[in-house]
C-alpha positions, 0 to 999 in steps of 0.5 A: 566465476567471473570472465575478465575478458568480458565486460559491461556497456551501456545501459548494463554499465549504467545497471552494473554501477547502479545495483550492486546486485548485479555483480561481475559479468560471465559474458558479453552482451549478446542478443536473443531471438526476440531482439533483446539484448542479454547479459549473464552475471555472478548475480543473475541476468541483464536485459534490454527489452526491445518491447519498451526499450527499458533495461533490467536485471533479475537475480530469479527473485527481484528485478529491477528496471530503470524506467521513468522513475529511475531505479525501481525493484519488484518481485519477478511475479510483478509489473510496473504499469509502464511495462510494455509486457503488462496490460496496465490497470491504471489503479494498480501501478506502482509509486515511486516507493512501492512496487505494483500492487500483488495478483490477489488485489484489485481496484474497487470501483467507488465512483466517478472513475475512482478505484481503490487497490485493495486486497480482495479480501476487503471488497465487502468492508470497502462496499460498506464504508460506500454506503455513507457519503463521508465513508465515499468521499474517503475512499476517492480521496484515497483512490486518487493519491494511490492508497493500497489497502491490504493486510499484513503483520502488525505489532501485538495491539495494533490493528491498522496503520498508514505509512505516508511515504509508500501510501500504504494502509496496513490491517493486521493480519488477525481481523481476518477472525472478524466481521466485514463491520469490523473491518470496516472501521479500522479500515475508516480509522486509516482512511482518515490519516490518508486523507489528512496526509492528501492535504498536507496536514499529516503533522507533529502539529496536528498528531493529537487532532488527526488521530482524534479525527480518525477514532472520531471516523471509526465511530461513526461508521461502526454506528452507522453501519448498526443502524445509529444503535450500537450491537451487543458486543460478540467479541472484544473487538465489537466493545472496543469499537462500541466504547470508541463510539460512545466516547467519540460522541458523548465524551471526547476528553474520555477518549483522549484519556484512554485511546489518544494517551497511547500514541504519546511515543508517535506524537511526542 
């Protein structure tokens, strides 16, 4: 129950205005033994941290921090790289629209002092892509743009997606049932979109062209991984990747008709 005699002051008053989850105060601000200011609320705990001079609020599961980018939120078990209680890994810093990567992600070295943040399960696929000059370039562009890649639940039939607003590449969780080559090919498709984004090319006017380029890249890497000859398909995804590779290089119009026609809802 709120205490009518308590008030929010200074940074805590700002947090209470900007973060509705704070709720009402239960006590006045006081100092802990470590020098941090604290105040319990109906929503959780407000903290001013002496170590980095940032004000934060937590409800036990999520933390909101008034940091260099303004108010940003993250799960309690993650940290922004500018927070004082972590040893920062520059490659794993969050963006204004994306919290830092979870603990099972790492920053994979892709050369020239660049790394790309990705799920540890994508390590072998990234290694496969690095075999090729075009793959190296795509990974470096993504790393410099602070793109993050991981497995997530996607709609049925969608193997991968790139989200420009958060610079996230998502590969469908079901790809875990397939091999590293399949994951590498799907990842390259989305890396091409990340490169298009970095070049300012993710526009409505280029929508179909962007998808064609992504399928072309996917087919190139898939073919190259098998020594420039397509494998006998052992599953439906391999059969689809074989089909994409053949069409991309022998029948571009067939590729457009079979695959790009599915993007009408996105490309208009």
